[in-house]
N, CA, C, O and CB atoms as a CASP TS submission, in Angstrom:
PFRMAT TS
TARGET T0000
AUTHOR 0000-0000-0000
METHOD Language model
MODEL 1
PARENT N/A
ATOM      1  N   MET     1      16.019 -10.511  13.508  1.00  0.00           N
ATOM      2  CA  MET     1      15.469  -9.167  13.137  1.00  0.00           C
ATOM      3  C   MET     1      16.488  -8.085  13.280  1.00  0.00           C
ATOM      4  O   MET     1      17.228  -8.060  14.264  1.00  0.00           O
ATOM      5  CB  MET     1      14.259  -8.814  13.996  1.00  0.00           C
ATOM      6  N   ALA     2      16.550  -7.242  12.387  1.00  0.00           N
ATOM      7  CA  ALA     2      17.460  -6.191  12.489  1.00  0.00           C
ATOM      8  C   ALA     2      17.119  -5.114  13.522  1.00  0.00           C
ATOM      9  O   ALA     2      15.934  -4.880  13.764  1.00  0.00           O
ATOM     10  CB  ALA     2      17.592  -5.608  11.207  1.00  0.00           C
ATOM     11  N   ALA     3      18.003  -4.512  14.082  1.00  0.00           N
ATOM     12  CA  ALA     3      17.688  -3.390  15.136  1.00  0.00           C
ATOM     13  C   ALA     3      17.284  -2.014  14.030  1.00  0.00           C
ATOM     14  O   ALA     3      17.655  -1.889  12.863  1.00  0.00           O
ATOM     15  CB  ALA     3      19.296  -3.045  16.321  1.00  0.00           C
ATOM     16  N   ILE     4      16.521  -1.196  14.734  1.00  0.00           N
ATOM     17  CA  ILE     4      16.017  -0.012  14.092  1.00  0.00           C
ATOM     18  C   ILE     4      17.055   0.959  14.465  1.00  0.00           C
ATOM     19  O   ILE     4      17.624   0.983  15.556  1.00  0.00           O
ATOM     20  CB  ILE     4      14.549   0.413  14.527  1.00  0.00           C
ATOM     21  N   THR     5      17.288   1.871  13.341  1.00  0.00           N
ATOM     22  CA  THR     5      18.154   2.829  13.467  1.00  0.00           C
ATOM     23  C   THR     5      17.613   4.164  13.047  1.00  0.00           C
ATOM     24  O   THR     5      16.550   4.170  12.427  1.00  0.00           O
ATOM     25  CB  THR     5      19.272   2.478  12.789  1.00  0.00           C
ATOM     26  N   LYS     6      18.192   5.241  13.300  1.00  0.00           N
ATOM     27  CA  LYS     6      17.687   6.291  12.797  1.00  0.00           C
ATOM     28  C   LYS     6      17.601   6.521  11.234  1.00  0.00           C
ATOM     29  O   LYS     6      16.991   7.478  10.757  1.00  0.00           O
ATOM     30  CB  LYS     6      18.336   7.198  13.372  1.00  0.00           C
ATOM     31  N   ASP     7      18.137   5.746  10.613  1.00  0.00           N
ATOM     32  CA  ASP     7      18.155   5.696   9.246  1.00  0.00           C
ATOM     33  C   ASP     7      17.309   4.611   8.478  1.00  0.00           C
ATOM     34  O   ASP     7      17.407   4.268   7.300  1.00  0.00           O
ATOM     35  CB  ASP     7      19.464   5.573   8.920  1.00  0.00           C
ATOM     36  N   THR     8      16.271   4.069   9.667  1.00  0.00           N
ATOM     37  CA  THR     8      15.417   2.882   9.131  1.00  0.00           C
ATOM     38  C   THR     8      14.380   3.588   8.591  1.00  0.00           C
ATOM     39  O   THR     8      14.176   4.680   9.120  1.00  0.00           O
ATOM     40  CB  THR     8      14.898   1.772  10.187  1.00  0.00           C
ATOM     41  N   MET     9      13.445   3.172   7.403  1.00  0.00           N
ATOM     42  CA  MET     9      12.552   3.847   6.728  1.00  0.00           C
ATOM     43  C   MET     9      11.196   3.522   7.700  1.00  0.00           C
ATOM     44  O   MET     9      11.091   2.489   8.361  1.00  0.00           O
ATOM     45  CB  MET     9      12.524   3.366   5.118  1.00  0.00           C
ATOM     46  N   ILE    10      10.280   4.496   7.664  1.00  0.00           N
ATOM     47  CA  ILE    10       9.213   4.218   8.608  1.00  0.00           C
ATOM     48  C   ILE    10       8.450   2.995   7.906  1.00  0.00           C
ATOM     49  O   ILE    10       8.106   2.062   8.630  1.00  0.00           O
ATOM     50  CB  ILE    10       8.233   5.577   8.886  1.00  0.00           C
ATOM     51  N   GLY    11       8.185   2.953   6.613  1.00  0.00           N
ATOM     52  CA  GLY    11       7.561   1.900   6.014  1.00  0.00           C
ATOM     53  C   GLY    11       8.162   0.556   6.207  1.00  0.00           C
ATOM     54  O   GLY    11       7.434  -0.435   6.154  1.00  0.00           O
ATOM     55  N   ASP    12       9.581   0.436   6.453  1.00  0.00           N
ATOM     56  CA  ASP    12      10.187  -0.909   6.868  1.00  0.00           C
ATOM     57  C   ASP    12       9.676  -1.182   8.313  1.00  0.00           C
ATOM     58  O   ASP    12       9.292  -2.315   8.605  1.00  0.00           O
ATOM     59  CB  ASP    12      11.874  -0.892   6.819  1.00  0.00           C
ATOM     60  N   ILE    13       9.661  -0.087   9.301  1.00  0.00           N
ATOM     61  CA  ILE    13       9.627  -0.472  10.626  1.00  0.00           C
ATOM     62  C   ILE    13       8.203  -0.970  10.687  1.00  0.00           C
ATOM     63  O   ILE    13       8.025  -2.037  11.277  1.00  0.00           O
ATOM     64  CB  ILE    13      10.006   0.677  11.655  1.00  0.00           C
ATOM     65  N   LEU    14       7.083  -0.302  10.121  1.00  0.00           N
ATOM     66  CA  LEU    14       5.614  -0.944  10.115  1.00  0.00           C
ATOM     67  C   LEU    14       5.482  -2.205   9.338  1.00  0.00           C
ATOM     68  O   LEU    14       4.589  -2.952   9.740  1.00  0.00           O
ATOM     69  CB  LEU    14       4.565   0.037   9.500  1.00  0.00           C
ATOM     70  N   ASP    15       6.160  -2.600   8.336  1.00  0.00           N
ATOM     71  CA  ASP    15       6.304  -3.880   7.718  1.00  0.00           C
ATOM     72  C   ASP    15       6.734  -4.920   8.724  1.00  0.00           C
ATOM     73  O   ASP    15       6.161  -5.998   8.882  1.00  0.00           O
ATOM     74  CB  ASP    15       7.277  -3.807   6.589  1.00  0.00           C
ATOM     75  N   MET    16       7.853  -4.480   9.427  1.00  0.00           N
ATOM     76  CA  MET    16       8.416  -5.561  10.437  1.00  0.00           C
ATOM     77  C   MET    16       7.325  -5.840  11.561  1.00  0.00           C
ATOM     78  O   MET    16       7.105  -6.988  11.947  1.00  0.00           O
ATOM     79  CB  MET    16       9.870  -5.012  11.182  1.00  0.00           C
ATOM     80  N   ASP    17       6.728  -4.856  12.009  1.00  0.00           N
ATOM     81  CA  ASP    17       5.809  -4.939  13.246  1.00  0.00           C
ATOM     82  C   ASP    17       4.852  -3.952  13.199  1.00  0.00           C
ATOM     83  O   ASP    17       5.127  -2.840  13.648  1.00  0.00           O
ATOM     84  CB  ASP    17       6.512  -4.804  14.550  1.00  0.00           C
ATOM     85  N   ARG    18       3.529  -4.236  12.619  1.00  0.00           N
ATOM     86  CA  ARG    18       2.548  -3.364  12.618  1.00  0.00           C
ATOM     87  C   ARG    18       2.133  -2.664  14.017  1.00  0.00           C
ATOM     88  O   ARG    18       1.585  -1.564  14.090  1.00  0.00           O
ATOM     89  CB  ARG    18       1.504  -4.047  12.050  1.00  0.00           C
ATOM     90  N   THR    19       2.483  -3.476  15.108  1.00  0.00           N
ATOM     91  CA  THR    19       2.294  -2.672  16.394  1.00  0.00           C
ATOM     92  C   THR    19       2.998  -1.669  16.833  1.00  0.00           C
ATOM     93  O   THR    19       2.714  -1.102  17.888  1.00  0.00           O
ATOM     94  CB  THR    19       2.352  -3.332  17.328  1.00  0.00           C
ATOM     95  N   THR    20       4.092  -1.296  16.012  1.00  0.00           N
ATOM     96  CA  THR    20       4.740   0.044  16.139  1.00  0.00           C
ATOM     97  C   THR    20       3.943   1.164  15.820  1.00  0.00           C
ATOM     98  O   THR    20       4.409   2.251  16.160  1.00  0.00           O
ATOM     99  CB  THR    20       5.871   0.139  15.338  1.00  0.00           C
ATOM    100  N   ALA    21       2.796   1.156  15.219  1.00  0.00           N
ATOM    101  CA  ALA    21       2.010   2.231  14.577  1.00  0.00           C
ATOM    102  C   ALA    21       1.794   3.134  15.857  1.00  0.00           C
ATOM    103  O   ALA    21       2.122   4.307  15.682  1.00  0.00           O
ATOM    104  CB  ALA    21       0.540   1.686  13.800  1.00  0.00           C
ATOM    105  N   PRO    22       1.341   2.837  17.022  1.00  0.00           N
ATOM    106  CA  PRO    22       0.998   3.717  18.094  1.00  0.00           C
ATOM    107  C   PRO    22       2.306   4.553  18.294  1.00  0.00           C
ATOM    108  O   PRO    22       2.114   5.678  18.757  1.00  0.00           O
ATOM    109  CB  PRO    22       0.517   2.907  19.432  1.00  0.00           C
ATOM    110  N   PHE    23       3.375   4.267  18.075  1.00  0.00           N
ATOM    111  CA  PHE    23       4.649   5.101  18.696  1.00  0.00           C
ATOM    112  C   PHE    23       4.477   6.264  17.573  1.00  0.00           C
ATOM    113  O   PHE    23       4.589   7.441  17.918  1.00  0.00           O
ATOM    114  CB  PHE    23       6.432   4.174  18.709  1.00  0.00           C
ATOM    115  N   PHE    24       4.262   5.990  16.515  1.00  0.00           N
ATOM    116  CA  PHE    24       4.208   7.311  15.408  1.00  0.00           C
ATOM    117  C   PHE    24       2.954   7.926  15.665  1.00  0.00           C
ATOM    118  O   PHE    24       2.944   9.126  15.389  1.00  0.00           O
ATOM    119  CB  PHE    24       4.261   6.913  13.694  1.00  0.00           C
ATOM    120  N   MET    25       1.885   7.456  16.115  1.00  0.00           N
ATOM    121  CA  MET    25       0.603   8.074  16.265  1.00  0.00           C
ATOM    122  C   MET    25       0.977   9.146  17.440  1.00  0.00           C
ATOM    123  O   MET    25       0.713  10.344  17.335  1.00  0.00           O
ATOM    124  CB  MET    25      -0.657   6.934  16.650  1.00  0.00           C
ATOM    125  N   GLU    26       1.540   8.641  18.422  1.00  0.00           N
ATOM    126  CA  GLU    26       1.664   9.404  19.465  1.00  0.00           C
ATOM    127  C   GLU    26       2.690  10.633  19.295  1.00  0.00           C
ATOM    128  O   GLU    26       2.547  11.707  19.880  1.00  0.00           O
ATOM    129  CB  GLU    26       2.001   8.537  20.517  1.00  0.00           C
ATOM    130  N   MET    27       3.577  10.378  18.554  1.00  0.00           N
ATOM    131  CA  MET    27       4.301  11.814  17.958  1.00  0.00           C
ATOM    132  C   MET    27       3.737  12.581  17.069  1.00  0.00           C
ATOM    133  O   MET    27       4.369  13.508  16.561  1.00  0.00           O
ATOM    134  CB  MET    27       5.496  11.644  17.305  1.00  0.00           C
ATOM    135  N   GLY    28       2.445  12.309  16.740  1.00  0.00           N
ATOM    136  CA  GLY    28       1.832  13.288  15.730  1.00  0.00           C
ATOM    137  C   GLY    28       1.638  12.752  14.298  1.00  0.00           C
ATOM    138  O   GLY    28       0.878  13.311  13.506  1.00  0.00           O
ATOM    139  N   MET    29       2.342  11.662  13.995  1.00  0.00           N
ATOM    140  CA  MET    29       2.422  11.142  12.482  1.00  0.00           C
ATOM    141  C   MET    29       1.273  10.462  12.352  1.00  0.00           C
ATOM    142  O   MET    29       1.312   9.239  12.493  1.00  0.00           O
ATOM    143  CB  MET    29       3.649  10.194  12.072  1.00  0.00           C
ATOM    144  N   HIS    30       0.216  11.020  12.103  1.00  0.00           N
ATOM    145  CA  HIS    30      -1.189  10.209  11.857  1.00  0.00           C
ATOM    146  C   HIS    30      -1.495   9.665  10.326  1.00  0.00           C
ATOM    147  O   HIS    30      -2.410   8.883  10.070  1.00  0.00           O
ATOM    148  CB  HIS    30      -2.468  11.251  12.245  1.00  0.00           C
ATOM    149  N   CYS    31      -0.525  10.242   9.296  1.00  0.00           N
ATOM    150  CA  CYS    31      -0.998   9.615   8.175  1.00  0.00           C
ATOM    151  C   CYS    31       0.159   8.595   7.738  1.00  0.00           C
ATOM    152  O   CYS    31       1.079   8.841   6.959  1.00  0.00           O
ATOM    153  CB  CYS    31      -1.387  10.685   7.070  1.00  0.00           C
ATOM    154  N   LEU    32      -0.095   7.396   8.416  1.00  0.00           N
ATOM    155  CA  LEU    32       0.986   6.385   8.074  1.00  0.00           C
ATOM    156  C   LEU    32       0.775   5.655   7.028  1.00  0.00           C
ATOM    157  O   LEU    32       1.719   4.950   6.671  1.00  0.00           O
ATOM    158  CB  LEU    32       1.244   5.506   9.030  1.00  0.00           C
ATOM    159  N   GLY    33      -0.343   5.608   6.331  1.00  0.00           N
ATOM    160  CA  GLY    33      -0.537   5.034   5.004  1.00  0.00           C
ATOM    161  C   GLY    33      -0.153   6.169   3.810  1.00  0.00           C
ATOM    162  O   GLY    33      -0.242   5.916   2.608  1.00  0.00           O
ATOM    163  N   CYS    34       0.218   7.254   4.271  1.00  0.00           N
ATOM    164  CA  CYS    34       0.735   8.045   3.144  1.00  0.00           C
ATOM    165  C   CYS    34       2.025   7.593   2.735  1.00  0.00           C
ATOM    166  O   CYS    34       2.957   7.279   3.476  1.00  0.00           O
ATOM    167  CB  CYS    34       0.816   9.463   3.456  1.00  0.00           C
ATOM    168  N   PRO    35       1.986   7.585   1.111  1.00  0.00           N
ATOM    169  CA  PRO    35       3.500   7.056   0.659  1.00  0.00           C
ATOM    170  C   PRO    35       4.695   7.852   1.020  1.00  0.00           C
ATOM    171  O   PRO    35       5.809   7.329   1.059  1.00  0.00           O
ATOM    172  CB  PRO    35       3.617   6.959  -0.863  1.00  0.00           C
ATOM    173  N   ALA    36       4.488   9.139   1.294  1.00  0.00           N
ATOM    174  CA  ALA    36       5.571  10.001   1.542  1.00  0.00           C
ATOM    175  C   ALA    36       5.900   9.698   3.139  1.00  0.00           C
ATOM    176  O   ALA    36       7.064   9.717   3.540  1.00  0.00           O
ATOM    177  CB  ALA    36       5.161  11.614   1.175  1.00  0.00           C
ATOM    178  N   SER    37       5.047   9.485   3.809  1.00  0.00           N
ATOM    179  CA  SER    37       5.369   9.178   5.310  1.00  0.00           C
ATOM    180  C   SER    37       6.140   7.854   5.478  1.00  0.00           C
ATOM    181  O   SER    37       7.098   7.777   6.248  1.00  0.00           O
ATOM    182  CB  SER    37       4.007   9.076   6.182  1.00  0.00           C
ATOM    183  N   ARG    38       5.762   6.953   4.840  1.00  0.00           N
ATOM    184  CA  ARG    38       6.276   5.455   4.586  1.00  0.00           C
ATOM    185  C   ARG    38       7.580   5.595   4.018  1.00  0.00           C
ATOM    186  O   ARG    38       8.349   4.639   4.127  1.00  0.00           O
ATOM    187  CB  ARG    38       5.348   4.553   3.569  1.00  0.00           C
ATOM    188  N   GLY    39       7.986   6.731   3.375  1.00  0.00           N
ATOM    189  CA  GLY    39       9.312   6.572   2.666  1.00  0.00           C
ATOM    190  C   GLY    39      10.274   7.531   3.341  1.00  0.00           C
ATOM    191  O   GLY    39      11.330   7.862   2.801  1.00  0.00           O
ATOM    192  N   GLU    40       9.854   8.016   4.650  1.00  0.00           N
ATOM    193  CA  GLU    40      10.864   8.905   5.366  1.00  0.00           C
ATOM    194  C   GLU    40      11.646   7.948   6.244  1.00  0.00           C
ATOM    195  O   GLU    40      11.247   6.822   6.544  1.00  0.00           O
ATOM    196  CB  GLU    40      10.161  10.117   6.267  1.00  0.00           C
ATOM    197  N   THR    41      12.863   8.519   6.655  1.00  0.00           N
ATOM    198  CA  THR    41      13.359   7.669   7.756  1.00  0.00           C
ATOM    199  C   THR    41      12.993   8.062   8.961  1.00  0.00           C
ATOM    200  O   THR    41      12.361   9.106   9.118  1.00  0.00           O
ATOM    201  CB  THR    41      14.688   7.558   7.797  1.00  0.00           C
ATOM    202  N   LEU    42      13.356   7.246   9.998  1.00  0.00           N
ATOM    203  CA  LEU    42      12.800   7.802  11.248  1.00  0.00           C
ATOM    204  C   LEU    42      13.521   9.068  11.739  1.00  0.00           C
ATOM    205  O   LEU    42      12.929   9.806  12.528  1.00  0.00           O
ATOM    206  CB  LEU    42      12.857   6.749  12.336  1.00  0.00           C
ATOM    207  N   GLU    43      14.735   9.356  11.330  1.00  0.00           N
ATOM    208  CA  GLU    43      15.191  10.592  11.686  1.00  0.00           C
ATOM    209  C   GLU    43      14.514  11.817  11.053  1.00  0.00           C
ATOM    210  O   GLU    43      14.289  12.855  11.676  1.00  0.00           O
ATOM    211  CB  GLU    43      16.526  10.603  11.418  1.00  0.00           C
ATOM    212  N   GLN    44      14.206  11.607   9.746  1.00  0.00           N
ATOM    213  CA  GLN    44      13.376  12.785   9.057  1.00  0.00           C
ATOM    214  C   GLN    44      12.243  12.783   9.859  1.00  0.00           C
ATOM    215  O   GLN    44      12.131  13.818  10.516  1.00  0.00           O
ATOM    216  CB  GLN    44      12.968  12.612   7.453  1.00  0.00           C
ATOM    217  N   ALA    45      11.282  11.882  10.037  1.00  0.00           N
ATOM    218  CA  ALA    45      10.053  11.996  10.713  1.00  0.00           C
ATOM    219  C   ALA    45      10.197  12.761  12.229  1.00  0.00           C
ATOM    220  O   ALA    45       9.350  13.512  12.712  1.00  0.00           O
ATOM    221  CB  ALA    45       9.477  10.505  10.835  1.00  0.00           C
ATOM    222  N   CYS    46      11.367  12.411  12.789  1.00  0.00           N
ATOM    223  CA  CYS    46      11.373  12.757  14.158  1.00  0.00           C
ATOM    224  C   CYS    46      11.816  14.361  13.967  1.00  0.00           C
ATOM    225  O   CYS    46      11.412  15.216  14.755  1.00  0.00           O
ATOM    226  CB  CYS    46      12.455  11.733  15.121  1.00  0.00           C
ATOM    227  N   MET    47      12.594  14.642  12.959  1.00  0.00           N
ATOM    228  CA  MET    47      12.907  16.237  12.856  1.00  0.00           C
ATOM    229  C   MET    47      11.735  16.913  12.673  1.00  0.00           C
ATOM    230  O   MET    47      11.500  17.888  13.388  1.00  0.00           O
ATOM    231  CB  MET    47      13.847  16.673  11.683  1.00  0.00           C
ATOM    232  N   VAL    48      10.774  16.477  11.637  1.00  0.00           N
ATOM    233  CA  VAL    48       9.529  17.151  11.224  1.00  0.00           C
ATOM    234  C   VAL    48       8.664  17.377  12.497  1.00  0.00           C
ATOM    235  O   VAL    48       8.081  18.449  12.666  1.00  0.00           O
ATOM    236  CB  VAL    48       8.736  16.279  10.125  1.00  0.00           C
ATOM    237  N   HIS    49       8.591  16.408  13.343  1.00  0.00           N
ATOM    238  CA  HIS    49       7.551  16.387  14.372  1.00  0.00           C
ATOM    239  C   HIS    49       8.281  16.756  15.786  1.00  0.00           C
ATOM    240  O   HIS    49       7.653  16.689  16.843  1.00  0.00           O
ATOM    241  CB  HIS    49       6.804  14.880  14.408  1.00  0.00           C
ATOM    242  N   GLY    50       9.374  17.072  15.741  1.00  0.00           N
ATOM    243  CA  GLY    50       9.948  17.544  16.937  1.00  0.00           C
ATOM    244  C   GLY    50      10.131  16.633  18.088  1.00  0.00           C
ATOM    245  O   GLY    50       9.869  16.962  19.245  1.00  0.00           O
ATOM    246  N   VAL    51      10.583  15.491  17.739  1.00  0.00           N
ATOM    247  CA  VAL    51      10.565  14.179  18.720  1.00  0.00           C
ATOM    248  C   VAL    51      12.179  14.018  18.669  1.00  0.00           C
ATOM    249  O   VAL    51      12.843  14.289  17.669  1.00  0.00           O
ATOM    250  CB  VAL    51       9.550  12.598  18.069  1.00  0.00           C
ATOM    251  N   SER    52      12.668  13.580  19.783  1.00  0.00           N
ATOM    252  CA  SER    52      13.942  13.042  19.722  1.00  0.00           C
ATOM    253  C   SER    52      14.216  11.585  19.267  1.00  0.00           C
ATOM    254  O   SER    52      13.863  10.568  19.866  1.00  0.00           O
ATOM    255  CB  SER    52      14.427  13.197  20.929  1.00  0.00           C
ATOM    256  N   VAL    53      14.934  11.664  18.056  1.00  0.00           N
ATOM    257  CA  VAL    53      15.097  10.198  17.279  1.00  0.00           C
ATOM    258  C   VAL    53      15.748   9.319  18.151  1.00  0.00           C
ATOM    259  O   VAL    53      15.447   8.132  18.030  1.00  0.00           O
ATOM    260  CB  VAL    53      15.981  10.218  15.894  1.00  0.00           C
ATOM    261  N   ASP    54      16.751   9.693  19.188  1.00  0.00           N
ATOM    262  CA  ASP    54      17.431   8.561  19.952  1.00  0.00           C
ATOM    263  C   ASP    54      16.272   7.952  20.859  1.00  0.00           C
ATOM    264  O   ASP    54      16.094   6.737  20.943  1.00  0.00           O
ATOM    265  CB  ASP    54      18.771   9.123  20.902  1.00  0.00           C
ATOM    266  N   GLU    55      15.551   8.832  21.485  1.00  0.00           N
ATOM    267  CA  GLU    55      14.610   8.207  22.536  1.00  0.00           C
ATOM    268  C   GLU    55      13.612   7.271  21.638  1.00  0.00           C
ATOM    269  O   GLU    55      13.188   6.203  22.080  1.00  0.00           O
ATOM    270  CB  GLU    55      13.715   9.463  23.470  1.00  0.00           C
ATOM    271  N   LEU    56      13.266   7.773  20.311  1.00  0.00           N
ATOM    272  CA  LEU    56      12.204   6.801  19.828  1.00  0.00           C
ATOM    273  C   LEU    56      12.868   5.586  19.114  1.00  0.00           C
ATOM    274  O   LEU    56      12.196   4.582  18.877  1.00  0.00           O
ATOM    275  CB  LEU    56      11.179   7.535  18.813  1.00  0.00           C
ATOM    276  N   VAL    57      14.133   5.667  18.781  1.00  0.00           N
ATOM    277  CA  VAL    57      14.910   4.365  18.479  1.00  0.00           C
ATOM    278  C   VAL    57      15.045   3.538  19.580  1.00  0.00           C
ATOM    279  O   VAL    57      14.828   2.337  19.420  1.00  0.00           O
ATOM    280  CB  VAL    57      16.260   4.595  17.985  1.00  0.00           C
ATOM    281  N   LYS    58      15.398   4.004  20.788  1.00  0.00           N
ATOM    282  CA  LYS    58      15.262   3.241  22.090  1.00  0.00           C
ATOM    283  C   LYS    58      14.009   2.533  22.303  1.00  0.00           C
ATOM    284  O   LYS    58      13.953   1.333  22.573  1.00  0.00           O
ATOM    285  CB  LYS    58      15.419   4.124  23.215  1.00  0.00           C
ATOM    286  N   LYS    59      13.009   3.302  22.177  1.00  0.00           N
ATOM    287  CA  LYS    59      11.635   2.664  22.468  1.00  0.00           C
ATOM    288  C   LYS    59      10.999   1.681  21.428  1.00  0.00           C
ATOM    289  O   LYS    59      10.155   0.821  21.682  1.00  0.00           O
ATOM    290  CB  LYS    59      10.645   3.774  22.646  1.00  0.00           C
ATOM    291  N   LEU    60      11.464   1.917  20.411  1.00  0.00           N
ATOM    292  CA  LEU    60      11.096   1.116  19.271  1.00  0.00           C
ATOM    293  C   LEU    60      11.885  -0.304  19.310  1.00  0.00           C
ATOM    294  O   LEU    60      11.262  -1.325  19.019  1.00  0.00           O
ATOM    295  CB  LEU    60      11.421   1.945  17.931  1.00  0.00           C
ATOM    296  N   ASN    61      13.149  -0.363  19.641  1.00  0.00           N
ATOM    297  CA  ASN    61      13.899  -1.289  19.828  1.00  0.00           C
ATOM    298  C   ASN    61      13.717  -2.235  20.927  1.00  0.00           C
ATOM    299  O   ASN    61      13.946  -3.439  20.807  1.00  0.00           O
ATOM    300  CB  ASN    61      14.913  -0.803  19.852  1.00  0.00           C
ATOM    301  N   GLU    62      13.287  -1.657  22.039  1.00  0.00           N
ATOM    302  CA  GLU    62      12.681  -2.428  23.306  1.00  0.00           C
ATOM    303  C   GLU    62      11.352  -2.910  22.896  1.00  0.00           C
ATOM    304  O   GLU    62      11.012  -4.038  23.254  1.00  0.00           O
ATOM    305  CB  GLU    62      12.514  -1.479  24.674  1.00  0.00           C
ATOM    306  N   HIS    63      10.557  -2.181  22.182  1.00  0.00           N
ATOM    307  CA  HIS    63       9.310  -2.734  21.820  1.00  0.00           C
ATOM    308  C   HIS    63       9.343  -4.194  21.050  1.00  0.00           C
ATOM    309  O   HIS    63       8.680  -5.199  21.303  1.00  0.00           O
ATOM    310  CB  HIS    63       8.643  -1.693  20.959  1.00  0.00           C
ATOM    311  N   MET    64      10.387  -3.965  19.975  1.00  0.00           N
ATOM    312  CA  MET    64      10.630  -5.087  19.065  1.00  0.00           C
ATOM    313  C   MET    64      11.006  -6.451  19.852  1.00  0.00           C
ATOM    314  O   MET    64      10.542  -7.584  19.720  1.00  0.00           O
ATOM    315  CB  MET    64      11.803  -4.676  18.069  1.00  0.00           C
ATOM    316  N   GLU    65      12.072  -5.918  20.772  1.00  0.00           N
ATOM    317  CA  GLU    65      12.668  -7.147  21.553  1.00  0.00           C
ATOM    318  C   GLU    65      11.405  -7.764  22.456  1.00  0.00           C
ATOM    319  O   GLU    65      11.284  -8.986  22.538  1.00  0.00           O
ATOM    320  CB  GLU    65      14.055  -6.622  22.628  1.00  0.00           C
ATOM    321  N   LYS    66      10.619  -7.012  23.022  1.00  0.00           N
ATOM    322  CA  LYS    66       9.635  -7.680  23.908  1.00  0.00           C
ATOM    323  C   LYS    66       8.641  -8.533  23.025  1.00  0.00           C
ATOM    324  O   LYS    66       8.036  -9.498  23.493  1.00  0.00           O
ATOM    325  CB  LYS    66       8.829  -6.579  24.787  1.00  0.00           C
ATOM    326  N   ALA    67       8.520  -8.127  21.762  1.00  0.00           N
ATOM    327  CA  ALA    67       7.568  -8.822  20.960  1.00  0.00           C
ATOM    328  C   ALA    67       7.915  -9.966  20.283  1.00  0.00           C
ATOM    329  O   ALA    67       7.119 -10.637  19.627  1.00  0.00           O
ATOM    330  CB  ALA    67       7.101  -8.060  20.094  1.00  0.00           C
ATOM    331  N   ARG    68       9.298 -10.251  20.453  1.00  0.00           N
ATOM    332  CA  ARG    68       9.944 -11.525  19.784  1.00  0.00           C
ATOM    333  C   ARG    68       9.134 -12.831  20.597  1.00  0.00           C
ATOM    334  O   ARG    68       9.404 -13.998  20.312  1.00  0.00           O
ATOM    335  CB  ARG    68      11.862 -11.552  20.056  1.00  0.00           C
TER
END
């Protein structure tokens, strides 16, 4: 499984592991089914929602590693 980066698309992250959805919900990204939100990069989503992309990348990769 590839590591998540700031350039990874939200849709790709959700497709890799649906249990990542709460991480996006916590940052205020409640419309995960919206085509526009699934087409954003992680960096773009973090910028819009005022979240540190580096912190979220770290949390998501840690989560994905535990899920293996």
